[in-house]
C-alpha positions, 0 to 999 in steps of 0.5 A, a space after each residue: 542095519 535094522 529098522 523098527 517102529 516105536 509107537 502105534 502107526 498113524 492110519 492116515 496121512 497128515 493131510 487126511 487127518 487135517 481134513 477129517 472133522 468128525 465127532 462121536 460119543 463113546 456112550 450115552 450118559 445116564 447122569 443128567 449133568 453129564 448128558 446136558 454137558 455132552 449134548 451141549 458140547 456136541 452141538 457146539 462142535 457141530 456148529 464149528 464144522 464137525 460131523 456127528 457120527 452115530 458111534 466111534 470108529 477107528 477114524 473118528 477125529 474126536 470122541 466124547 467119553 463120559 466117565 464115572 469119576 470114581 471108576 473111569 472106564 478106559 477108551 481104547 482107540 485103535 489109532 493115535 490121532 483119535 482125540 479122546 475127551 474124558 468128561 466127568 461130573 463133580 458135585 462142586 468145582 474142585 480146589 485142586 483140578 490137577 490132583 482130581 482130574 489127572 488120574 481120571 485122564 490117564 485111567 480113561 486113556 484120554 487126551 483131555 479131562 473135563 470136569 463139570 459141576 453145577 453151581 448156583 451161577 451156572 455150570 463150571 467146567 475145569 480142564 486138565 491136560 496131559 501136560 498138567 495144564 489146568 484152567 476153568 470156563 464158567 460159571 456165570 455164563 449161559 449154556 450157549 455161551 459156555 458151550 461155545 467157549 468150551 468148544 473154542 478151547 477144545 477144537 484146536 486141540 482136537 484137530 491138531 496132528 500128532 508126530 509121536 511115531 519113531 523109526 529106529 535105525 541101527 546105523 549109529 556110528 560105533 564111535 558114538 555108542 558111548 556118546 561124545 562131549 555133547 551128550 556129556 554136556 546134556 548130563 550136566 544140563 539135566 542136573 542143572 534143571 534138577 538143581 533149579 527145581 525145574 523137573 516136577 515130579 511126574 504122576 506115578 502112572 504105574 500106581 494108578 494104571 494096570 500094566 495093560 493100560 500103562 502099555 496102551 498109554 505109552 503107545 498112544 502118547 509116544 511116551 515112556 512115562 510122564 516126566 517133564 522138560 527136555 533138552 537137545 543139542 545140535 550134532 555137528 560131527 561126521 556120520 559115517 555110514 549113515 545116509 544123508 540126513 533129512 534136515 538137522 541132526 541133534 541129540 535129544 533126551 528120551 521120553 519119560 526118562 530122568 532128565 537128571 541122569 542122561 547117560 545111555 545113548 539110545 536109551 536116555 539120549 537119542 540122535 534125531 537125524 530125520 523126519 518122515 513127513 508122509 508118516 509123521 515119524 521121527 527117524 533116529 540112529 541108535 546103537 545095535 545092542 540096545 532096546 531104544 526108548 522113544 525120543 521126547 514128543 517135542 522132537 518135531 518142534 526142535 526139528 523145525 527150529 534147528 532146521 530154520 535157524 543154523 545158529 541155534 546150537 541147543 534147546 531147553 524146554 522146561 515146565 517153568 516160567 519167566 515173567 513177561 514171556 510171550 506165549 502161544 495163543 492155544 495150548 496145543 498138545 505136546 508132539 503136535 505139528 500145530 504146537 511145533 509150528 506155533 513155537 517156531 513162529 514165536 522163535 522166528 519173531 524174536 530179535 535173535 532167534 538163536 537166543 530166544 525165550 518163548 512161552 507155551 500156553 499153560 505149559 512152560 518155556 522153550 529156550 534156544 541158545 548157542 549151547 546148553 551152557 550158554 542157555 543156563 548162564 543167560 537165563 537159568 536163574 530167571 526161571 521160576 517153577 510156576 507156570 501161569 494157567 489161563 
C-alpha cells in the first residue's frame, strides 16, 4: 500500500490559518489609479482587522498584486492558503469582465481578479472569480464607501480555508478497479449534464499559460484543469482490506476532467473514504496501477452533506440555475470549508435535505437526491445554463 500527496501541503493548521489576518503588497504600483485603489483597499482591510506587513512572506494571508493587464506578472506563493488578488487598471469598465479578467486571473496565478476604472461618476470595480463569477461595485460611491464595500466582498473570500490537498492510498479493492454499477451510472449522469448544456466550456488554460505556470496553477488550486460541475454517489458496498472509513464513502468525479466521459477509476472517478482534518486533506482509495487525478475541489462539501444526511445517495453540482432557489450569502471559493459549511447549512434547512436544491452565490447549484437518476428525473429539465450574478 502506497500513500502519496496530490497538491502543495498546507504549512499551518486550519485553526492557525483562521486566526491569521495579515495583508501585504507584492509591489508599489506606479500607475496613479492602481496606487489609489491599492492604498484604499489596504486601508479598508486594516480597518476590518488585518495587520499590514511590509512585504509578503510564506505565511501572509492576503497579497494585493497590482498587474499590467496587457502582461500580468505571476505571483508564485509558497503556500496554497495565501489568497492573491490581482488588481489591474482599465481605461473604462469592460462590457465582458469574464473574457477580459479571466486570463489576467490565471496568468497572475491569483484567486481573484479586480479590474478598476475611473469614470465621471467615480471608480468602477469589476470582480472575476476562479469559478467564473463576476460582479461590480460602483460607480456612484465615494472612495470611502467604495473601498468599504470592496473589502466587505473580498474579506470573507480571503479568510476562507482551502481543503484541496489529496492523499492517495493504493488500497482500493481489486473488485472495484474497473468500477461498479454506481460508476457506470456516473458516466450516464455526466452525459445528461452535457445533453442539458450544463457543462460550460472551460477556458483553455494551456493556451494562455506557460507549462511552468500551468503546473503551478494545478498545484495551487488543486485542479487538473478548469472544468465545471461535478457528480458524486454514495458507496454502500464492502471495502475489504481498507481501514475503517473516517466518515461517508462516495464515488466522485475528478477535477478538470470531461464530465461527459467519466470512465476510468482513479483518473475520471475517485473513491473518497476520509477527511484528514489536521491536514485539511481528502483521503482517496485508488488502484495501484494508475497515476491518479485529484478529486473535485468540492469533495469537502459532499463529505459534509453525506456525513450529516444518511438518506442522501447522490449529489450533483452544476453551473446552472433554477429560478427561486435560495443561495449562500457569500461567494466563497470552491474547495473551502466556508463554502462547504454554507451549502451544508442550506441543505440542512430544506424540508427534505435528501432532495434539496440550494444555490451557490454567483456560481451555481448543489442538488441532493436519493440517486443520480432521481435527481435528473426530478429537476433536470428545470435547470437553465445561466447563473445570476449579484
